[in-house]
Residue frames as a rotation matrix with the C-alpha (Angstrom) as fourth column:
UNK 1
-0.231 -0.968 0.099 -24.18
-0.783 0.124 -0.610 -12.10
0.578 -0.218 -0.786 -39.18
UNK 2
0.489 0.386 -0.782 -24.11
0.079 0.873 0.481 -15.54
0.868 -0.297 0.397 -37.69
UNK 3
0.975 -0.097 0.199 -23.02
-0.208 -0.103 0.973 -16.23
-0.074 -0.990 -0.121 -34.13
UNK 4
0.476 -0.864 0.164 -19.71
0.823 0.503 0.265 -17.68
-0.311 0.009 0.950 -35.35
UNK 5
0.024 -0.451 0.892 -18.94
0.689 -0.639 -0.341 -14.48
0.724 0.623 0.295 -37.23
UNK 6
0.719 0.307 0.624 -20.02
-0.193 -0.774 0.603 -12.36
0.668 -0.553 -0.497 -34.23
UNK 7
0.912 -0.410 -0.008 -17.68
0.138 0.289 0.947 -14.21
-0.386 -0.865 0.320 -31.87
UNK 8
0.223 -0.866 0.447 -14.81
0.975 0.205 -0.089 -14.00
-0.015 0.455 0.890 -34.38
UNK 9
-0.059 -0.237 0.970 -15.14
0.446 -0.875 -0.187 -10.20
0.893 0.422 0.158 -34.56
UNK 10
0.929 0.366 0.059 -15.72
0.109 -0.420 0.901 -9.62
0.355 -0.830 -0.430 -30.82
UNK 11
0.326 -0.827 0.458 -12.89
-0.809 -0.494 -0.318 -8.26
0.489 -0.267 -0.830 -28.69
UNK 12
-0.078 -0.416 -0.906 -10.58
0.132 0.897 -0.423 -10.94
0.988 -0.152 -0.015 -27.29
UNK 13
0.867 0.362 0.342 -11.10
-0.304 -0.159 0.939 -11.71
0.394 -0.919 -0.028 -23.64
UNK 14
-0.201 -0.969 0.143 -8.14
-0.728 0.051 -0.683 -11.86
0.655 -0.241 -0.716 -21.33
UNK 15
0.599 0.300 -0.742 -7.82
0.195 0.844 0.499 -15.06
0.777 -0.444 0.447 -19.40
UNK 16
0.398 -0.440 0.805 -6.66
-0.877 -0.439 0.194 -14.57
0.268 -0.783 -0.561 -15.85
UNK 17
-0.119 -0.512 -0.851 -4.11
-0.129 0.858 -0.498 -17.19
0.984 0.051 -0.168 -14.92
UNK 18
0.851 0.275 0.448 -4.53
-0.492 0.115 0.863 -18.97
0.185 -0.955 0.233 -11.66
UNK 19
-0.138 -0.972 -0.191 -1.47
-0.564 0.236 -0.792 -19.96
0.814 -0.002 -0.580 -9.82
UNK 20
0.421 0.138 -0.897 -0.89
0.549 0.748 0.373 -22.66
0.722 -0.649 0.239 -7.28
UNK 21
0.992 0.067 0.103 -0.17
-0.037 -0.635 0.772 -21.25
0.117 -0.770 -0.627 -3.89
UNK 22
0.569 -0.820 0.068 3.37
0.299 0.283 0.911 -22.63
-0.766 -0.498 0.406 -3.78
UNK 23
0.458 -0.396 0.796 4.37
0.872 0.028 -0.488 -21.46
0.171 0.918 0.358 -7.24
UNK 24
-0.105 -0.623 0.775 7.14
0.429 -0.731 -0.530 -18.88
0.897 0.277 0.344 -6.82
UNK 25
0.783 0.537 -0.314 6.27
0.487 -0.215 0.847 -18.49
0.387 -0.816 -0.430 -3.16
UNK 26
0.236 -0.764 -0.601 9.83
0.839 -0.152 0.523 -17.71
-0.491 -0.628 0.604 -1.99
UNK 27
-0.679 -0.510 0.528 10.52
0.719 -0.608 0.337 -15.21
0.149 0.609 0.779 -4.82
UNK 28
0.071 0.783 0.617 7.18
0.378 -0.594 0.710 -13.48
0.923 0.183 -0.339 -4.37
UNK 29
0.799 0.207 -0.565 7.69
0.594 -0.119 0.796 -13.30
0.098 -0.971 -0.218 -0.59
UNK 30
-0.139 -0.929 -0.344 11.23
0.887 -0.272 0.374 -11.95
-0.441 -0.252 0.861 -0.90
UNK 31
-0.633 -0.061 0.772 10.16
0.567 -0.716 0.408 -9.34
0.528 0.696 0.487 -3.47
UNK 32
0.436 0.884 0.169 7.15
0.448 -0.376 0.811 -8.35
0.780 -0.278 -0.560 -1.31
UNK 33
0.714 -0.128 -0.689 9.13
0.677 -0.126 0.725 -7.90
-0.180 -0.984 -0.003 1.88
UNK 34
-0.398 -0.915 -0.064 12.06
0.855 -0.396 0.336 -6.10
-0.333 0.079 0.940 0.28
UNK 35
-0.474 0.305 0.826 9.80
0.438 -0.732 0.521 -3.62
0.764 0.609 0.213 -1.52
UNK 36
0.620 0.777 -0.106 7.67
0.445 -0.238 0.863 -3.20
0.646 -0.583 -0.494 1.63
UNK 37
0.357 -0.557 -0.750 10.75
0.851 -0.136 0.507 -2.46
-0.384 -0.819 0.426 3.78
UNK 38
-0.723 -0.563 0.400 11.91
0.686 -0.656 0.315 0.13
0.085 0.502 0.861 1.28
UNK 39
-0.077 0.815 0.574 8.42
0.342 -0.519 0.783 1.63
0.937 0.256 -0.239 1.30
UNK 40
0.698 0.303 -0.649 8.48
0.686 -0.021 0.728 1.66
0.207 -0.953 -0.222 5.14
UNK 41
-0.240 -0.885 -0.399 11.80
0.898 -0.358 0.254 3.46
-0.368 -0.297 0.881 5.12
UNK 42
-0.724 0.005 0.690 10.45
0.452 -0.752 0.480 6.07
0.521 0.659 0.542 2.74
UNK 43
0.342 0.922 0.179 7.32
0.332 -0.297 0.895 6.61
0.879 -0.247 -0.408 4.87
UNK 44
0.493 -0.256 -0.832 9.42
0.860 -0.005 0.511 6.83
-0.135 -0.967 0.218 8.01
UNK 45
-0.653 -0.754 0.066 11.65
0.745 -0.624 0.235 9.46
-0.136 0.202 0.970 6.31
UNK 46
-0.350 0.635 0.689 8.50
0.319 -0.611 0.724 11.37
0.881 0.473 0.011 5.19
UNK 47
0.643 0.625 -0.442 7.17
0.607 -0.063 0.792 11.27
0.467 -0.778 -0.420 8.73
UNK 48
-0.007 -0.738 -0.675 10.44
0.900 -0.299 0.317 12.83
-0.436 -0.605 0.666 10.00
UNK 49
-0.834 -0.320 0.449 10.25
0.514 -0.746 0.423 15.52
0.199 0.584 0.787 7.40
UNK 50
-0.024 0.923 0.383 6.62
0.352 -0.351 0.868 16.32
0.936 0.156 -0.317 8.16
UNK 51
0.428 0.138 -0.893 7.43
0.897 0.053 0.438 16.64
0.108 -0.989 -0.101 11.83
UNK 52
-0.693 -0.721 -0.009 9.42
0.721 -0.693 0.003 19.79
-0.008 -0.004 1.000 10.96
UNK 53
-0.525 0.616 0.587 6.07
-0.069 -0.718 0.692 21.59
0.848 0.323 0.419 10.41
UNK 54
-0.964 0.090 0.248 4.50
-0.256 -0.083 -0.963 22.56
-0.066 -0.992 0.103 13.76
UNK 55
-0.152 0.987 -0.043 0.95
-0.970 -0.158 -0.183 22.32
-0.188 0.014 0.982 12.49
UNK 56
0.350 0.252 -0.902 1.54
-0.562 0.827 0.013 18.72
0.750 0.502 0.431 11.34
UNK 57
-0.543 -0.707 -0.452 3.59
-0.002 0.540 -0.842 17.67
0.839 -0.456 -0.295 14.37
UNK 58
-0.597 0.353 0.720 1.05
-0.795 -0.384 -0.471 18.72
0.110 -0.853 0.510 17.01
UNK 59
-0.968 0.249 -0.003 -0.70
0.245 0.948 -0.201 15.72
-0.047 -0.196 -0.980 18.58
UNK 60
-0.437 0.890 0.132 -4.43
-0.259 -0.264 0.929 15.48
0.862 0.372 0.346 17.86
UNK 61
0.622 0.739 0.259 -6.23
-0.423 0.039 0.905 15.80
0.659 -0.673 0.337 21.18
UNK 62
-0.062 -0.755 0.653 -3.00
-0.997 0.016 -0.077 14.88
0.048 -0.656 -0.753 23.03
UNK 63
0.894 0.398 0.205 -3.50
-0.395 0.917 -0.060 11.30
-0.212 -0.028 0.977 21.87
UNK 64
-0.206 -0.973 -0.106 -0.63
-0.969 0.188 0.163 8.83
-0.139 0.137 -0.981 21.90
UNK 65
0.497 0.252 -0.830 -0.34
-0.476 0.879 -0.019 5.30
0.725 0.404 0.557 20.50
UNK 66
0.842 -0.041 0.538 0.30
-0.531 0.114 0.839 3.27
-0.095 -0.993 0.074 23.68
UNK 67
0.819 -0.518 0.248 2.77
0.413 0.832 0.371 0.49
-0.399 -0.202 0.895 22.80
UNK 68
0.212 -0.759 0.615 5.03
0.938 -0.020 -0.347 2.40
0.276 0.650 0.708 20.38
UNK 69
0.159 -0.072 -0.985 4.66
0.652 -0.742 0.159 5.79
-0.742 -0.667 -0.071 22.17
UNK 70
-0.812 -0.282 0.511 4.05
0.574 -0.547 0.609 7.81
0.108 0.788 0.606 18.97
UNK 71
-0.579 0.594 -0.558 1.99
-0.125 -0.742 -0.658 10.94
-0.805 -0.312 0.504 19.06
UNK 72
-0.126 0.630 0.767 -1.11
0.902 0.395 -0.175 10.67
-0.413 0.669 -0.618 16.93
UNK 73
-0.270 -0.124 -0.955 -0.46
-0.087 -0.985 0.152 13.66
-0.959 0.124 0.256 14.71
UNK 74
0.764 0.517 -0.387 -1.36
-0.384 -0.119 -0.916 14.64
-0.519 0.848 0.108 11.18
UNK 75
-0.018 -0.862 -0.506 2.21
-0.998 0.042 -0.036 13.79
0.052 0.505 -0.862 10.12
UNK 76
-0.747 -0.250 0.616 1.80
-0.381 0.920 -0.088 10.26
-0.545 -0.300 -0.783 11.47
UNK 77
0.196 0.905 0.377 -1.64
0.018 0.381 -0.924 9.82
-0.980 0.188 0.059 9.88
UNK 78
0.648 0.001 -0.762 -0.33
-0.719 -0.330 -0.611 10.93
-0.252 0.944 -0.213 6.48
UNK 79
-0.390 -0.866 -0.313 2.71
-0.912 0.410 0.004 8.64
0.125 0.287 -0.950 6.58
UNK 80
-0.654 0.186 0.733 0.69
-0.218 0.882 -0.418 5.70
-0.725 -0.433 -0.536 7.97
UNK 81
0.505 0.862 -0.044 -2.01
-0.220 0.080 -0.972 6.16
-0.835 0.500 0.230 5.30
UNK 82
0.402 -0.434 -0.806 0.64
-0.913 -0.127 -0.387 6.26
0.066 0.892 -0.447 2.56
UNK 83
-0.693 -0.680 0.240 2.30
-0.700 0.715 0.004 3.15
-0.174 -0.165 -0.971 4.01
UNK 84
-0.260 0.666 0.700 -1.00
-0.035 0.717 -0.696 1.22
-0.965 -0.205 -0.163 4.10
UNK 85
0.715 0.533 -0.451 -1.89
-0.417 -0.193 -0.888 2.33
-0.561 0.824 0.084 0.58
UNK 86
0.039 -0.793 -0.607 1.55
-0.991 0.047 -0.125 1.37
0.128 0.607 -0.785 -0.67
UNK 87
-0.723 -0.267 0.637 1.35
-0.442 0.887 -0.130 -2.06
-0.531 -0.376 -0.759 0.98
UNK 88
0.234 0.882 0.410 -2.01
0.002 0.421 -0.907 -2.68
-0.972 0.213 0.096 -0.73
UNK 89
0.680 -0.022 -0.733 -0.59
-0.699 -0.320 -0.639 -1.51
-0.221 0.947 -0.233 -4.06
UNK 90
-0.438 -0.894 -0.089 2.43
-0.893 0.423 0.153 -3.83
-0.099 0.146 -0.984 -3.69
UNK 91
-0.476 0.320 0.820 0.09
-0.099 0.906 -0.411 -6.79
-0.874 -0.276 -0.400 -3.05
UNK 92
0.630 0.776 -0.027 -2.03
-0.063 0.016 -0.998 -5.93
-0.774 0.631 0.058 -6.12
UNK 93
0.368 -0.592 -0.717 1.07
-0.922 -0.333 -0.198 -5.31
-0.121 0.734 -0.669 -8.26
UNK 94
-0.635 -0.687 0.353 2.47
-0.665 0.719 0.204 -8.72
-0.394 -0.105 -0.913 -7.40
UNK 95
-0.154 0.666 0.730 -0.77
0.114 0.746 -0.656 -10.38
-0.982 -0.018 -0.191 -8.49
UNK 96
0.448 0.267 -0.853 -0.50
-0.768 -0.375 -0.520 -9.05
-0.459 0.888 0.037 -12.01
UNK 97
0.947 0.031 0.319 0.15
0.074 0.947 -0.313 -11.93
-0.312 0.320 0.895 -14.40
UNK 98
0.647 -0.757 0.088 3.37
-0.021 -0.133 -0.991 -10.51
0.762 0.640 -0.102 -15.88
UNK 99
0.051 -0.644 0.764 4.87
-0.895 -0.369 -0.251 -9.83
0.444 -0.671 -0.595 -12.47
UNK 100
0.519 0.228 0.824 3.74
-0.655 0.725 0.212 -13.16
-0.549 -0.650 0.525 -11.01
UNK 101
0.986 -0.168 0.020 5.10
0.136 0.716 -0.685 -15.03
0.101 0.678 0.728 -14.05
UNK 102
0.365 -0.904 0.225 8.44
-0.380 -0.365 -0.850 -13.25
0.850 0.225 -0.477 -13.72
UNK 103
-0.015 -0.363 0.932 8.78
-0.999 -0.033 -0.029 -14.10
0.041 -0.931 -0.362 -10.05
UNK 104
0.752 0.335 0.568 7.70
-0.381 0.924 -0.040 -17.72
-0.538 -0.186 0.822 -10.59
UNK 105
0.890 -0.455 -0.046 10.18
0.148 0.382 -0.912 -18.13
0.432 0.804 0.407 -13.44
UNK 106
0.190 -0.839 0.510 12.91
-0.704 -0.479 -0.525 -16.50
0.684 -0.259 -0.681 -11.36
UNK 107
0.201 -0.088 0.976 12.43
-0.888 0.403 0.220 -18.92
-0.413 -0.911 0.003 -8.54
UNK 108
0.947 0.154 0.281 12.33
-0.029 0.915 -0.403 -21.87
-0.319 0.374 0.871 -10.97
UNK 109
0.649 -0.761 -0.010 15.67
-0.052 -0.031 -0.998 -20.76
0.759 0.648 -0.059 -12.48
UNK 110
0.054 -0.644 0.763 17.23
-0.920 -0.328 -0.212 -20.26
0.387 -0.691 -0.611 -9.07
UNK 111
0.612 0.226 0.758 16.27
-0.553 0.807 0.207 -23.81
-0.565 -0.546 0.619 -8.16
UNK 112
0.970 -0.239 0.047 18.35
0.191 0.625 -0.757 -25.02
0.151 0.743 0.652 -11.14
UNK 113
0.453 -0.843 0.292 21.50
-0.656 -0.536 -0.531 -23.23
0.604 0.048 -0.796 -9.92
UNK 114
0.532 -0.389 -0.752 24.23
0.627 0.778 0.041 -25.40
0.569 -0.493 0.658 -8.41
UNK 115
0.849 -0.142 0.510 25.33
-0.400 -0.802 0.443 -23.57
0.346 -0.580 -0.738 -5.33
UNK 116
-0.078 -0.957 -0.280 28.93
-0.301 0.291 -0.908 -23.94
0.950 0.013 -0.311 -4.11
UNK 117
0.528 0.151 -0.836 29.72
0.669 0.532 0.519 -25.78
0.523 -0.833 0.180 -0.90
UNK 118
0.982 -0.159 -0.099 31.16
-0.038 -0.683 0.730 -23.98
-0.184 -0.713 -0.677 2.11
UNK 119
0.247 -0.948 0.201 34.64
0.493 0.301 0.817 -25.43
-0.835 -0.102 0.541 1.29
UNK 120
0.000 -0.184 0.983 34.44
0.992 -0.128 -0.024 -24.07
0.130 0.975 0.183 -2.28
UNK 121
0.814 0.373 0.446 33.41
0.321 -0.928 0.191 -20.64
0.485 -0.012 -0.874 -1.00
UNK 122
0.808 -0.564 -0.169 36.25
-0.011 -0.301 0.954 -20.49
-0.589 -0.769 -0.250 1.55
UNK 123
0.001 -0.867 0.499 38.86
0.749 0.331 0.574 -21.63
-0.663 0.373 0.649 -1.05
UNK 124
0.172 0.130 0.977 37.65
0.881 -0.464 -0.093 -19.14
0.441 0.876 -0.194 -3.66
UNK 125
0.964 0.230 0.135 37.62
0.139 -0.866 0.480 -16.37
0.227 -0.444 -0.867 -1.04
UNK 126
0.534 -0.840 -0.098 41.17
0.256 0.049 0.965 -17.16
-0.806 -0.540 0.241 0.02
UNK 127
-0.129 -0.565 0.815 42.36
0.972 0.091 0.217 -17.03
-0.197 0.820 0.538 -3.59
UNK 128
0.503 0.401 0.765 40.70
0.604 -0.797 0.021 -13.63
0.618 0.452 -0.643 -4.02
UNK 129
0.979 -0.169 -0.117 42.16
-0.003 -0.580 0.815 -12.22
-0.206 -0.797 -0.568 -0.76
UNK 130
0.218 -0.963 0.157 45.65
0.516 0.250 0.819 -13.47
-0.828 -0.098 0.552 -1.64
UNK 131
-0.065 -0.226 0.972 45.45
0.983 -0.183 0.024 -12.03
0.173 0.957 0.234 -5.19
UNK 132
0.801 0.404 0.441 44.24
0.331 -0.914 0.236 -8.66
0.498 -0.043 -0.866 -3.83
UNK 133
0.813 -0.548 -0.198 47.07
0.038 -0.289 0.956 -8.51
-0.581 -0.785 -0.214 -1.27
UNK 134
-0.025 -0.868 0.495 49.71
0.755 0.308 0.579 -9.46
-0.656 0.388 0.648 -3.90
UNK 135
0.107 0.153 0.982 48.35
0.885 -0.464 -0.024 -6.98
0.452 0.872 -0.185 -6.45
UNK 136
0.961 0.250 0.120 48.16
0.153 -0.840 0.520 -4.25
0.230 -0.481 -0.846 -3.79
UNK 137
0.518 -0.844 -0.135 51.77
0.231 -0.013 0.973 -4.92
-0.823 -0.536 0.188 -2.80
UNK 138
-0.148 -0.547 0.824 52.88
0.961 0.117 0.251 -4.85
-0.234 0.829 0.509 -6.42
UNK 139
0.444 0.383 0.810 51.10
0.632 -0.775 0.020 -1.53
0.635 0.503 -0.586 -7.03
UNK 140
0.978 -0.128 -0.166 52.48
0.053 -0.615 0.787 -0.02
-0.203 -0.778 -0.594 -3.79
UNK 141
0.179 -0.974 0.136 56.02
0.520 0.211 0.828 -1.11
-0.835 -0.078 0.545 -4.74
UNK 142
-0.099 -0.170 0.980 55.65
0.984 -0.161 0.072 0.20
0.146 0.972 0.183 -8.27
UNK 143
0.794 0.451 0.407 54.28
0.381 -0.892 0.243 3.53
0.473 -0.038 -0.880 -6.95
UNK 144
0.782 -0.557 -0.278 57.22
0.137 -0.283 0.949 3.83
-0.608 -0.781 -0.145 -4.51
UNK 145
-0.139 -0.875 0.464 59.82
0.759 0.207 0.617 3.11
-0.636 0.438 0.636 -7.22
UNK 146
0.046 0.210 0.977 58.19
0.904 -0.425 0.049 5.49
0.425 0.880 -0.210 -9.73
UNK 147
0.959 0.281 0.031 57.92
0.232 -0.846 0.481 8.21
0.161 -0.454 -0.876 -7.12
UNK 148
0.439 -0.876 -0.198 61.62
0.265 -0.084 0.961 7.87
-0.858 -0.474 0.195 -6.30
UNK 149
-0.261 -0.511 0.819 62.53
0.932 0.088 0.352 7.98
-0.252 0.855 0.453 -10.05
UNK 150
0.411 0.490 0.769 60.38
0.687 -0.721 0.092 11.08
0.599 0.491 -0.633 -10.60
UNK 151
0.941 -0.138 -0.309 61.81
0.159 -0.626 0.763 12.77
-0.299 -0.767 -0.568 -7.51
UNK 152
0.025 -0.993 0.112 65.29
0.555 0.107 0.825 12.12
-0.832 0.041 0.554 -8.91
UNK 153
-0.240 -0.075 0.968 64.39
0.960 -0.165 0.225 13.40
0.143 0.983 0.112 -12.42
UNK 154
0.551 0.612 0.567 62.39
0.551 -0.777 0.303 16.48
0.626 0.146 -0.766 -11.31
UNK 155
0.987 -0.072 0.143 64.18
-0.155 -0.665 0.731 17.58
0.043 -0.744 -0.667 -8.17
UNK 156
0.316 -0.931 -0.181 67.58
-0.387 0.048 -0.921 16.02
0.866 0.361 -0.346 -8.74
UNK 157
0.090 -0.256 0.962 67.55
-0.988 0.101 0.120 14.39
-0.127 -0.961 -0.244 -5.31
UNK 158
-0.321 -0.301 -0.898 68.80
-0.544 0.835 -0.085 10.86
0.775 0.461 -0.432 -4.95
């Protein structure tokens, strides 16, 4: 087998894409912080649930974290470790080519959007509010009239 045939039969190698630092920076940053904040909320909730167990809530050696005044307990260590591991996973997940490409393309598409001016937003909002008020009034009036008709038909009251 020649070297040309050997390379033709060898497994294809994946090329890792390299991205410029500014490519999709805003979309990647927004995705990172929103996912991280949700993860923080989950870890905070877990910490509260773990504090219900006395063995996990007891401070280790009566130690306290000074600035935030949190007891250094097994519950805190578990939730802090999960948070740190989740943060590292989020960073690695965002660096996968499919995810990075999606976020870069999302930001590129959002840059193409023509955003309305403040005056257009105010005018459109006023139209919506007026339509909702008018429709609500119509439905309330229709409900009142139909209720009176049904009261007359069913109960015979006028």
